[in-house]
C-alpha positions in Angstrom: -9.3 3.0 -289.0 -9.5 5.3 -292.1 -6.6 5.8 -294.5 -5.9 9.3 -293.3 -5.8 8.1 -289.7 -3.3 5.5 -290.8 -1.1 8.3 -292.4 -1.2 10.4 -289.2 -0.4 7.4 -286.9 2.4 6.4 -289.3 3.9 9.9 -289.1 3.6 9.9 -285.3 5.3 6.5 -285.0 8.1 7.5 -287.3 8.6 10.9 -285.6 8.6 9.6 -282.0 10.0 6.0 -282.0 13.7 7.1 -281.7 13.2 10.2 -279.6 13.0 9.8 -275.8 9.3 10.7 -275.7 7.5 7.3 -276.0 6.1 6.4 -279.4 3.5 4.0 -277.8 2.2 6.8 -275.6 1.8 9.1 -278.6 0.0 6.4 -280.7 -2.3 5.8 -277.7 -3.1 9.5 -277.2 -3.3 10.6 -280.9 -5.3 7.5 -281.8 -8.0 8.5 -279.4 -7.9 12.2 -280.3 -8.5 11.2 -283.9 -11.8 9.6 -282.8 -10.8 6.1 -283.6 -10.0 5.0 -280.1 -6.9 3.2 -278.9 -5.0 1.7 -281.9 -4.0 -1.2 -279.7 -0.7 -2.8 -278.6 -0.7 -5.1 -281.7 -1.0 -2.1 -284.1 1.8 -0.3 -282.2 4.1 -3.3 -282.3 3.6 -3.9 -286.0 4.2 -0.3 -287.0 7.4 -0.5 -285.1 8.6 -3.0 -287.7 8.8 0.0 -290.1 10.9 2.1 -287.8 13.2 -0.9 -286.9 13.6 -1.6 -290.7 14.9 2.0 -290.8 17.4 1.1 -288.1 18.6 -1.9 -290.1 19.1 0.3 -293.2 20.9 3.1 -291.4 23.2 0.8 -289.3 23.6 -1.8 -292.0 27.4 -1.6 -292.1 27.7 -1.7 -288.3 25.3 -4.7 -288.1 27.1 -6.5 -290.9 30.5 -5.9 -289.1 29.1 -7.0 -285.8 27.6 -10.2 -287.2 30.8 -11.1 -289.1 33.0 -10.5 -286.1 30.7 -12.5 -283.9 30.8 -15.5 -286.3 34.6 -15.3 -286.6 35.1 -15.3 -282.9 32.5 -18.0 -282.3 34.2 -20.4 -284.8 37.6 -19.8 -283.1 39.4 -17.4 -285.5 40.8 -15.6 -282.4 41.5 -18.7 -280.3 39.9 -21.8 -279.0 39.3 -20.7 -275.5 35.8 -19.6 -274.3 37.0 -16.0 -273.7 38.3 -15.7 -277.3 35.0 -17.1 -278.6 33.1 -14.6 -276.5 35.0 -11.8 -278.3 37.7 -10.9 -275.9 39.9 -9.7 -278.7 37.2 -8.0 -280.8 34.8 -5.3 -279.5 32.4 -6.0 -282.4 32.1 -9.7 -281.5 31.5 -8.7 -277.8 28.8 -6.2 -278.9 26.8 -9.1 -280.5 26.8 -10.9 -277.2 25.9 -7.8 -275.2 22.9 -7.1 -277.5 21.7 -10.7 -277.0 22.2 -10.4 -273.2 20.5 -7.0 -273.1 17.5 -8.4 -275.0 16.7 -11.1 -272.4 14.8 -8.8 -269.9 12.3 -7.4 -272.3 11.6 -10.9 -273.8 11.0 -12.4 -270.4 9.0 -9.5 -268.9 7.1 -9.0 -272.2 5.8 -12.6 -272.1 5.2 -12.4 -268.3 3.1 -9.2 -268.5 1.6 -9.7 -272.0 -2.0 -9.2 -270.8 -1.2 -6.1 -268.8 0.7 -4.6 -271.8 -2.5 -4.9 -273.9 -4.8 -3.7 -271.1 -4.0 -2.0 -267.7 -0.7 -0.5 -268.8 -2.5 1.5 -271.5 -4.4 3.5 -268.9 -3.8 7.2 -269.8 -3.4 8.2 -266.2 -0.5 5.7 -266.0 0.8 7.0 -269.3 0.9 10.6 -268.1 2.6 9.5 -264.9 5.2 7.6 -266.8 5.8 10.6 -269.1 6.4 12.9 -266.2 8.4 10.6 -263.9 10.8 9.4 -266.6 11.2 13.0 -267.9 12.6 13.9 -264.5 14.8 10.8 -264.6 16.2 11.7 -268.0 16.8 15.3 -266.9 18.7 14.2 -263.8 20.7 11.6 -265.8 21.7 14.1 -268.5 22.9 16.6 -265.9 24.6 14.2 -263.5 26.0 11.6 -265.9 29.8 11.6 -266.3 29.5 11.1 -270.1 32.9 9.6 -270.5 32.3 5.9 -271.3 32.5 4.8 -275.0 30.4 2.0 -276.4 33.4 -0.3 -276.6 33.6 -0.1 -272.8 30.3 -1.9 -272.4 30.3 -4.7 -269.8 28.0 -7.7 -269.2 26.5 -6.0 -266.1 25.8 -2.8 -268.0 24.3 -4.7 -270.9 21.8 -6.3 -268.5 21.0 -2.9 -266.8 20.5 -1.4 -270.3 18.1 -4.4 -271.0 16.0 -3.8 -267.9 15.8 -0.1 -268.7 14.6 -1.0 -272.2 12.0 -3.4 -270.7 10.4 -0.6 -268.7 9.1 0.7 -272.0 6.5 -2.1 -271.9 4.5 0.6 -270.1 3.5 3.3 -272.7 5.0 6.7 -271.6 8.3 5.4 -270.4 10.0 5.3 -273.9 12.3 2.5 -274.9 15.0 4.9 -276.2 14.4 7.2 -273.2 14.8 4.4 -270.7 18.0 3.0 -272.2 19.5 6.4 -272.8 18.7 7.4 -269.2 20.4 4.2 -267.9 23.4 4.8 -270.1 23.9 8.4 -268.9 23.6 7.3 -265.3 26.3 4.6 -265.9 28.6 7.2 -267.4 28.2 6.7 -271.1 28.3 9.6 -273.6 25.0 10.8 -275.1 25.9 9.4 -278.5 27.1 6.0 -277.1 23.9 5.6 -275.1 21.8 6.5 -278.1 23.6 4.2 -280.5 23.4 1.2 -278.2 19.7 2.0 -277.7 19.2 1.7 -281.5 21.1 -1.6 -281.7 19.5 -3.1 -278.6 16.1 -2.4 -280.0 16.5 -4.5 -283.2 15.9 -8.0 -281.8 13.3 -7.0 -279.3 11.2 -4.7 -281.4 11.4 -6.7 -284.6 10.6 -9.9 -282.7 7.6 -8.3 -280.9 6.3 -6.8 -284.2 6.6 -10.1 -286.2 5.0 -12.0 -283.3 2.1 -9.6 -283.2 1.8 -9.8 -287.1 1.7 -13.6 -287.1 -0.8 -13.8 -284.2 -3.0 -11.0 -285.5 -3.0 -11.7 -289.3 -6.4 -13.3 -289.2 -8.0 -10.5 -287.1 -7.3 -7.5 -289.3 -10.5 -5.8 -290.4 -12.5 -7.5 -287.7 -14.6 -5.3 -285.4 -12.3 -3.5 -282.9 -9.1 -3.9 -285.0 -7.4 -1.8 -287.7 -7.5 -3.0 -291.2 -4.5 -4.8 -292.8 -4.1 -2.1 -295.5 -4.2 0.8 -293.0 -1.6 -1.0 -290.8 0.7 -1.6 -293.8 0.4 2.1 -294.9 1.2 3.3 -291.4 4.2 0.9 -291.2 5.6 2.2 -294.5 5.3 5.8 -293.5 6.9 5.1 -290.2 9.9 3.5 -292.0 10.5 6.6 -294.2 10.0 9.2 -291.4 11.9 7.1 -288.9 15.0 6.9 -291.2 15.1 10.7 -291.4 14.7 11.0 -287.7 17.6 8.7 -287.0 19.9 10.9 -289.0 18.8 14.1 -287.3 18.7 12.6 -283.8 22.2 11.3 -283.7 23.5 14.7 -284.9 21.4 16.5 -282.2 22.5 14.4 -279.3 26.2 14.8 -280.2 25.9 18.6 -279.6 22.9 19.3 -277.4 21.4 18.2 -274.1 18.1 16.3 -273.7 16.5 19.2 -271.8 14.0 20.0 -274.6 12.7 16.4 -274.5 12.4 16.6 -270.7 10.3 19.7 -271.0 8.2 18.3 -273.8 7.4 15.1 -271.8 6.3 17.1 -268.8 4.2 19.4 -271.0 2.6 16.4 -272.7 1.8 14.7 -269.4 0.1 17.9 -268.2 -2.0 18.2 -271.4 -3.1 14.5 -271.1 -4.2 14.9 -267.5 -6.2 18.1 -268.4 -7.9 16.4 -271.3 -8.7 13.4 -269.1 -10.3 15.7 -266.5 -12.3 17.5 -269.2 -13.5 14.2 -270.6 -11.9 14.7 -274.0 -9.9 11.5 -273.4 -10.9 8.4 -271.6 -8.5 6.5 -269.4 -9.3 3.3 -271.2 -10.3 4.2 -274.7 -12.1 1.7 -276.9 -9.9 -0.2 -279.3 -9.9 1.3 -282.8 -12.2 -0.1 -285.4 
């Protein structure tokens, strides 16, 4: 991977991570169009550390408040009963538990399907299908959802359903934010509530995946078939800066507008990918970047 390819992929990661368009699909497609092949699941996971660091920075006050409230409830400040320790009296303390509960599905399924995530799931025909199918799902949810529930109305059942929706993004093309936002809209949450929970829910799962990939891949950087460490760090840094700006813009957009433009974009991208596959410009299983 050259330096300019790293810059482009970092921009792509930062621009698409928080939008319901699938950043992993874009990295998969753009990486091959650049001529370097599939950047790989490890490169994708590591660059997501940059965008999730942007989430930590943007939501730092919310995260600090949630962590403090959780600790206060856990140590019994609101009562000694288990309900009090679970945050019955404090929505911020409950949110900490719901984030933990919602993170379980992607951890379990990520470990169970690790080989598929790095191989068959990256088939561009499957990516195109996922882009199109979940575009329709997002469009239906945006039109049919009641959009009345606030984030402090989150329940354990809904937290788990959000978690399974996030886990579907293990397949490139689904979109982690798109999956969780679609689920939230179908369960009656407002656009902003679904988007904010999507950001918070991603923190443990995406950071954990990225750090795990970093630790296990640290000795492989620069080897044939892998991107270099310097290129990966550069892409991650760019993803952080761009991602932070996208968070600001996205939360403002979803408060006032529908998701229809993202639905149309996903369908258009899926169509372009299929055409490029038929023309031989893209290969279903591109070689891993070198």
